[in-house]
A tleap script that builds the chain and sets N, CA, C and O, in Angstrom:
source leaprc.protein.ff14SB
mol = sequence {
  NMET GLY LEU ALA LEU GLU PRO ASP GLU VAL
  ALA GLU ILE TYR ALA ARG PHE VAL GLN LEU
  ALA ASP LYS LYS LYS ASN ILE TYR GLU GLN
  ASP LEU ILE GLY ILE VAL GLN GLU HIE ARG
  VAL PRO ALA MET ALA CALA
}
set mol.1.N position { 79.690 66.780 78.183 }
set mol.1.CA position { 80.448 67.829 77.137 }
set mol.1.C position { 81.111 66.346 77.457 }
set mol.1.O position { 81.936 66.234 76.549 }
set mol.2.N position { 81.187 65.201 78.230 }
set mol.2.CA position { 82.017 63.944 77.233 }
set mol.2.C position { 83.258 63.840 77.406 }
set mol.2.O position { 83.804 63.022 76.666 }
set mol.3.N position { 84.318 64.730 78.587 }
set mol.3.CA position { 85.265 64.696 79.398 }
set mol.3.C position { 86.184 64.017 80.208 }
set mol.3.O position { 86.351 64.079 81.426 }
set mol.4.N position { 86.679 63.443 79.460 }
set mol.4.CA position { 87.460 62.933 80.606 }
set mol.4.C position { 88.700 63.418 81.390 }
set mol.4.O position { 89.840 63.503 80.934 }
set mol.5.N position { 88.402 63.642 82.313 }
set mol.5.CA position { 89.952 64.331 83.099 }
set mol.5.C position { 89.915 63.613 84.563 }
set mol.5.O position { 88.964 63.138 85.182 }
set mol.6.N position { 91.732 63.738 84.992 }
set mol.6.CA position { 92.198 63.082 85.983 }
set mol.6.C position { 91.820 63.975 87.363 }
set mol.6.O position { 91.861 65.167 87.058 }
set mol.7.N position { 91.533 63.824 88.517 }
set mol.7.CA position { 91.428 64.484 89.746 }
set mol.7.C position { 92.400 65.735 89.701 }
set mol.7.O position { 91.743 66.759 89.888 }
set mol.8.N position { 93.587 65.961 89.536 }
set mol.8.CA position { 94.447 66.876 89.414 }
set mol.8.C position { 93.623 68.034 87.928 }
set mol.8.O position { 93.027 69.111 87.903 }
set mol.9.N position { 93.893 67.397 87.293 }
set mol.9.CA position { 93.284 68.178 85.960 }
set mol.9.C position { 91.874 68.459 86.125 }
set mol.9.O position { 91.435 69.081 85.158 }
set mol.10.N position { 90.883 68.174 87.155 }
set mol.10.CA position { 89.546 68.823 87.977 }
set mol.10.C position { 89.836 70.383 88.746 }
set mol.10.O position { 89.241 71.460 88.745 }
set mol.11.N position { 90.904 69.928 89.292 }
set mol.11.CA position { 91.383 70.637 90.425 }
set mol.11.C position { 91.413 72.048 89.574 }
set mol.11.O position { 90.639 73.004 89.559 }
set mol.12.N position { 92.571 71.782 88.912 }
set mol.12.CA position { 92.846 73.072 87.992 }
set mol.12.C position { 92.378 73.542 87.330 }
set mol.12.O position { 92.609 74.737 87.151 }
set mol.13.N position { 91.263 72.720 86.437 }
set mol.13.CA position { 90.136 73.388 86.094 }
set mol.13.C position { 89.382 74.023 86.429 }
set mol.13.O position { 88.986 74.946 85.717 }
set mol.14.N position { 88.762 73.731 87.929 }
set mol.14.CA position { 87.992 73.833 88.918 }
set mol.14.C position { 88.658 75.591 89.205 }
set mol.14.O position { 88.004 76.630 89.288 }
set mol.15.N position { 89.876 75.432 89.285 }
set mol.15.CA position { 90.284 77.178 90.451 }
set mol.15.C position { 89.753 77.526 88.740 }
set mol.15.O position { 88.522 77.525 88.702 }
set mol.16.N position { 90.260 77.756 87.638 }
set mol.16.CA position { 90.266 78.625 86.233 }
set mol.16.C position { 89.019 78.969 86.452 }
set mol.16.O position { 88.838 80.185 86.517 }
set mol.17.N position { 88.137 78.324 86.582 }
set mol.17.CA position { 86.637 78.391 86.550 }
set mol.17.C position { 86.289 79.377 87.519 }
set mol.17.O position { 86.313 80.477 86.968 }
set mol.18.N position { 86.072 79.438 88.352 }
set mol.18.CA position { 85.951 80.309 89.716 }
set mol.18.C position { 86.841 81.318 89.566 }
set mol.18.O position { 86.508 82.250 90.298 }
set mol.19.N position { 87.894 81.573 88.904 }
set mol.19.CA position { 88.450 83.053 88.440 }
set mol.19.C position { 87.648 83.621 87.348 }
set mol.19.O position { 87.730 84.751 86.869 }
set mol.20.N position { 87.214 83.090 87.172 }
set mol.20.CA position { 86.492 83.226 85.859 }
set mol.20.C position { 84.941 84.328 86.088 }
set mol.20.O position { 84.557 85.423 85.676 }
set mol.21.N position { 84.402 83.174 87.040 }
set mol.21.CA position { 82.871 83.178 87.326 }
set mol.21.C position { 82.980 84.427 88.500 }
set mol.21.O position { 81.956 84.878 89.011 }
set mol.22.N position { 84.285 84.907 88.848 }
set mol.22.CA position { 84.380 86.077 89.642 }
set mol.22.C position { 84.430 87.057 88.794 }
set mol.22.O position { 84.029 88.076 89.356 }
set mol.23.N position { 84.821 87.313 87.366 }
set mol.23.CA position { 84.564 87.828 86.544 }
set mol.23.C position { 83.443 88.002 85.847 }
set mol.23.O position { 83.194 89.185 85.617 }
set mol.24.N position { 82.588 87.131 85.381 }
set mol.24.CA position { 82.044 87.259 84.302 }
set mol.24.C position { 80.423 86.812 85.023 }
set mol.24.O position { 80.625 85.816 85.717 }
set mol.25.N position { 78.852 87.233 85.083 }
set mol.25.CA position { 77.477 86.731 85.705 }
set mol.25.C position { 77.246 85.289 84.997 }
set mol.25.O position { 76.678 84.330 85.519 }
set mol.26.N position { 77.863 85.351 83.572 }
set mol.26.CA position { 77.075 84.038 83.425 }
set mol.26.C position { 78.136 83.123 82.869 }
set mol.26.O position { 78.667 83.687 81.913 }
set mol.27.N position { 78.718 81.781 83.121 }
set mol.27.CA position { 79.470 81.177 82.327 }
set mol.27.C position { 78.947 79.953 81.328 }
set mol.27.O position { 78.819 78.740 81.496 }
set mol.28.N position { 78.781 80.569 80.558 }
set mol.28.CA position { 78.825 78.680 79.052 }
set mol.28.C position { 79.557 78.026 78.696 }
set mol.28.O position { 80.772 78.218 78.752 }
set mol.29.N position { 78.854 76.843 78.122 }
set mol.29.CA position { 79.869 75.725 78.127 }
set mol.29.C position { 80.799 76.441 77.241 }
set mol.29.O position { 81.901 76.535 77.782 }
set mol.30.N position { 80.756 76.964 76.108 }
set mol.30.CA position { 82.021 77.369 75.184 }
set mol.30.C position { 83.059 77.755 76.140 }
set mol.30.O position { 84.209 77.323 76.052 }
set mol.31.N position { 82.577 78.760 77.277 }
set mol.31.CA position { 84.018 79.324 78.143 }
set mol.31.C position { 84.305 77.953 78.793 }
set mol.31.O position { 85.478 77.837 79.146 }
set mol.32.N position { 83.657 77.081 78.990 }
set mol.32.CA position { 84.459 75.632 80.509 }
set mol.32.C position { 85.240 74.772 79.175 }
set mol.32.O position { 86.205 74.118 79.570 }
set mol.33.N position { 85.005 74.686 77.848 }
set mol.33.CA position { 85.485 74.369 77.009 }
set mol.33.C position { 87.097 75.155 76.218 }
set mol.33.O position { 88.141 74.640 75.817 }
set mol.34.N position { 86.574 76.685 76.282 }
set mol.34.CA position { 87.722 76.989 76.385 }
set mol.34.C position { 88.739 77.126 77.452 }
set mol.34.O position { 89.837 77.654 77.276 }
set mol.35.N position { 88.365 76.679 78.441 }
set mol.35.CA position { 89.366 76.751 79.705 }
set mol.35.C position { 89.715 75.077 80.134 }
set mol.35.O position { 90.562 74.824 80.991 }
set mol.36.N position { 89.035 74.127 79.503 }
set mol.36.CA position { 89.897 72.642 79.221 }
set mol.36.C position { 90.701 72.855 78.210 }
set mol.36.O position { 91.782 72.460 78.644 }
set mol.37.N position { 90.921 73.343 76.802 }
set mol.37.CA position { 91.227 73.302 75.576 }
set mol.37.C position { 92.568 74.249 76.160 }
set mol.37.O position { 93.516 73.883 75.465 }
set mol.38.N position { 92.963 75.113 76.956 }
set mol.38.CA position { 93.657 76.232 77.947 }
set mol.38.C position { 94.518 75.589 78.442 }
set mol.38.O position { 95.690 75.546 78.068 }
set mol.39.N position { 93.883 74.841 79.612 }
set mol.39.CA position { 95.102 73.781 80.418 }
set mol.39.C position { 95.819 72.513 79.345 }
set mol.39.O position { 96.942 72.018 79.453 }
set mol.40.N position { 94.879 72.239 78.430 }
set mol.40.CA position { 95.392 70.810 78.006 }
set mol.40.C position { 96.472 71.225 76.369 }
set mol.40.O position { 97.192 70.434 75.760 }
set mol.41.N position { 96.299 72.215 76.153 }
set mol.41.CA position { 97.189 72.439 75.094 }
set mol.41.C position { 98.258 73.187 75.418 }
set mol.41.O position { 98.605 73.606 74.314 }
set mol.42.N position { 99.370 73.845 76.591 }
set mol.42.CA position { 100.343 73.377 76.674 }
set mol.42.C position { 100.945 72.118 77.622 }
set mol.42.O position { 102.120 72.032 77.979 }
set mol.43.N position { 100.031 71.304 77.900 }
set mol.43.CA position { 100.777 70.002 78.330 }
set mol.43.C position { 100.908 69.265 77.003 }
set mol.43.O position { 101.776 68.397 77.088 }
set mol.44.N position { 100.279 69.333 75.699 }
set mol.44.CA position { 100.004 68.558 74.454 }
set mol.44.C position { 101.575 69.195 73.862 }
set mol.44.O position { 102.421 68.419 73.418 }
set mol.45.N position { 101.790 70.574 73.925 }
set mol.45.CA position { 103.149 71.111 73.675 }
set mol.45.C position { 104.261 70.636 74.371 }
set mol.45.O position { 105.230 70.732 73.618 }
set mol.46.N position { 104.680 70.029 75.777 }
set mol.46.CA position { 105.532 69.546 76.344 }
set mol.46.C position { 105.616 67.678 75.859 }
set mol.46.O position { 106.474 66.948 76.357 }
savepdb mol mol.pdb
quit
């Protein structure tokens, strides 16, 4: 996917991934992109 993430970002995004994986049977690349975008948008607005 070519994303450069800081270690703290990886931990936060992974936690969100696990939450989603508990709800959905299959996780797709678009799901991962959405998680990263959700994580980064608030940081960019601040």
